[in-house]
FITIZA-863550 format. One record per atom (N, C-alpha, C): residue in three letters; atom name; x, y, z. Coordinates in pm, whole numbers, plus 50000, padded with zeros to 5 digits. Layout:
N
ALA;CA;X;Y;Z
...
//
This chain:
75
MET;N;66282;75512;55830
MET;CA;66339;75412;55904
MET;C;66414;75295;55901
GLU;N;66352;75241;55729
GLU;CA;66423;75144;55675
GLU;C;66554;75191;55627
LEU;N;66608;75315;55586
LEU;CA;66706;75338;55523
LEU;C;66803;75346;55644
LEU;N;66784;75364;55769
LEU;CA;66843;75409;55884
LEU;C;66877;75230;55897
LYS;N;66790;75169;55922
LYS;CA;66852;75030;55947
LYS;C;66947;74968;55831
SER;N;66923;74974;55738
SER;CA;66982;74928;55592
SER;C;67105;74980;55573
GLY;N;67149;75081;55627
GLY;CA;67270;75186;55619
GLY;C;67257;75287;55504
LYS;N;67166;75264;55401
LYS;CA;67146;75350;55289
LYS;C;67132;75528;55341
GLU;N;67115;75557;55455
GLU;CA;67111;75708;55470
GLU;C;67228;75758;55456
ARG;N;67348;75677;55467
ARG;CA;67505;75758;55479
ARG;C;67496;75819;55312
TRP;N;67458;75747;55249
TRP;CA;67479;75809;55099
TRP;C;67391;75938;55073
PHE;N;67280;75914;55149
PHE;CA;67213;76079;55127
PHE;C;67262;76168;55202
CYS;N;67330;76148;55343
CYS;CA;67437;76224;55417
CYS;C;67550;76272;55290
LYS;N;67591;76187;55240
LYS;CA;67745;76190;55188
LYS;C;67681;76306;55065
VAL;N;67589;76273;54985
VAL;CA;67582;76377;54869
VAL;C;67534;76515;54940
ASN;N;67441;76508;55032
ASN;CA;67425;76674;55070
ASN;C;67508;76712;55158
ALA;N;67580;76617;55217
ALA;CA;67731;76700;55244
ALA;C;67830;76770;55165
ILE;N;67810;76695;55054
ILE;CA;67910;76737;54927
ILE;C;67862;76888;54874
LEU;N;67714;76855;54855
LEU;CA;67667;76968;54782
LEU;C;67678;77111;54863
THR;N;67656;77037;54986
THR;CA;67640;77180;55084
THR;C;67823;77257;55099
TYR;N;67897;77153;55075
TYR;CA;68019;77194;55063
TYR;C;68135;77273;54956
LYS;N;68032;77195;54841
LYS;CA;68072;77287;54716
LYS;C;67974;77414;54740
GLU;N;67890;77474;54803
GLU;CA;67839;77615;54778
GLU;C;67938;77668;54882
TRP;N;67966;77628;54972
TRP;CA;68065;77664;55088
TRP;C;68185;77734;55028
LEU;N;68257;77634;54956
LEU;CA;68395;77653;54856
LEU;C;68367;77762;54808
ASN;N;68273;77763;54698
ASN;CA;68208;77896;54605
ASN;C;68196;78010;54669
ASP;N;68141;78012;54798
ASP;CA;68097;78167;54844
ASP;C;68180;78187;54933
PHE;N;68285;78116;55014
PHE;CA;68343;78149;55111
PHE;C;68527;78116;55138
ALA;N;68543;78044;55047
ALA;CA;68679;78002;55033
ALA;C;68808;78056;54975
SER;N;68892;78048;55041
SER;CA;69033;78136;54978
SER;C;69034;78006;54861
ALA;N;69169;78073;54785
ALA;CA;69199;78008;54649
ALA;C;69285;77873;54700
GLU;N;69338;77882;54790
GLU;CA;69419;77735;54848
GLU;C;69298;77676;54906
THR;N;69216;77704;54989
THR;CA;69121;77607;55042
THR;C;69022;77568;54938
LYS;N;68998;77631;54856
LYS;CA;68913;77562;54693
LYS;C;68961;77455;54650
ALA;N;69109;77472;54615
ALA;CA;69189;77408;54543
ALA;C;69204;77263;54636
LEU;N;69191;77298;54774
LEU;CA;69215;77135;54861
LEU;C;69069;77073;54853
GLY;N;68981;77179;54870
GLY;CA;68830;77114;54852
GLY;C;68800;77063;54764
GLU;N;68825;77106;54638
GLU;CA;68817;77055;54485
GLU;C;68850;76915;54500
LYS;N;68975;76888;54539
LYS;CA;69038;76762;54567
LYS;C;68967;76636;54632
MET;N;68922;76694;54727
MET;CA;68848;76615;54839
MET;C;68721;76587;54755
ILE;N;68652;76661;54695
ILE;CA;68537;76653;54636
ILE;C;68541;76539;54524
ALA;N;68622;76564;54447
ALA;CA;68663;76465;54360
ALA;C;68650;76305;54385
LYS;N;68747;76282;54482
LYS;CA;68788;76180;54558
LYS;C;68614;76120;54623
GLU;N;68544;76209;54673
GLU;CA;68426;76144;54729
GLU;C;68317;76111;54607
ILE;N;68299;76212;54481
ILE;CA;68224;76186;54374
ILE;C;68276;76030;54310
GLU;N;68379;76007;54291
GLU;CA;68455;75910;54250
GLU;C;68381;75768;54321
GLU;N;68382;75796;54460
GLU;CA;68333;75703;54548
GLU;C;68189;75697;54516
ILE;N;68114;75770;54494
ILE;CA;67947;75790;54496
ILE;C;67898;75684;54318
LYS;N;68012;75756;54262
LYS;CA;67999;75670;54111
LYS;C;68035;75512;54144
VAL;N;68098;75492;54214
VAL;CA;68117;75341;54228
VAL;C;68048;75254;54338
GLN;N;68023;75290;54420
GLN;CA;67953;75263;54537
GLN;C;67784;75281;54538
VAL;N;67737;75370;54445
VAL;CA;67581;75374;54434
VAL;C;67552;75473;54303
PRO;N;67610;75378;54199
PRO;CA;67569;75462;54053
PRO;C;67451;75507;54037
HIS;N;67330;75433;54078
HIS;CA;67201;75496;54054
HIS;C;67159;75607;54113
ILE;N;67240;75653;54190
ILE;CA;67229;75832;54236
ILE;C;67287;75912;54180
TYR;N;67413;75844;54110
TYR;CA;67494;75936;54062
TYR;C;67431;76053;53980
PRO;N;67358;75995;53895
PRO;CA;67308;76128;53749
PRO;C;67253;76237;53836
GLN;N;67120;76184;53922
GLN;CA;67054;76297;53981
GLN;C;67169;76402;54053
PHE;N;67276;76325;54149
PHE;CA;67340;76377;54231
PHE;C;67418;76483;54129
SER;N;67485;76450;54029
SER;CA;67547;76509;53914
SER;C;67505;76669;53866
ALA;N;67345;76630;53822
ALA;CA;67276;76706;53805
ALA;C;67258;76809;53885
MET;N;67272;76806;54026
MET;CA;67237;76902;54115
MET;C;67372;77003;54149
PHE;N;67479;76902;54164
PHE;CA;67612;76962;54178
PHE;C;67638;77051;54076
ASP;N;67596;77034;53948
ASP;CA;67634;77096;53801
ASP;C;67535;77253;53822
ARG;N;67422;77219;53881
ARG;CA;67314;77326;53905
ARG;C;67387;77417;54034
ILE;N;67437;77381;54117
ILE;CA;67552;77444;54224
ILE;C;67651;77544;54186
GLN;N;67762;77476;54056
GLN;CA;67834;77519;53988
GLN;C;67792;77656;53906
LYS;N;67619;77670;53856
LYS;CA;67584;77747;53820
LYS;C;67517;77894;53916
GLY;N;67528;77840;54024
GLY;CA;67508;77966;54131
GLY;C;67357;77919;54203
GLU;N;67293;77818;54176
GLU;CA;67147;77744;54274
GLU;C;67231;77733;54405
ARG;N;67136;77760;54484
ARG;CA;67202;77735;54629
ARG;C;67104;77638;54712
ASP;N;67134;77586;54808
ASP;CA;67016;77507;54882
ASP;C;66945;77380;54815
LEU;N;67015;77335;54737
LEU;CA;66980;77178;54694
LEU;C;67002;77095;54771
TYR;N;66924;76983;54786
TYR;CA;66953;76871;54882
TYR;C;66885;76750;54841
PHE;N;66908;76639;54865
PHE;CA;66838;76480;54834
PHE;C;66714;76464;54931
//
């Protein structure tokens, strides 16, 4: 409940959404959709680096694992 009251839950939602979207892009997207999605993900990752740098290393490690084919990773 404290995460909700403080507004911190949005970062968990954001990183989980990025991870899930990356999985979808890898598995189902056309080349054009994947290119557009990758641009959007890059923008969102930059926001995470700036706004919540303390969770970026763990997020980045999970993102790399998804790049290598793992699935269903979440914070």
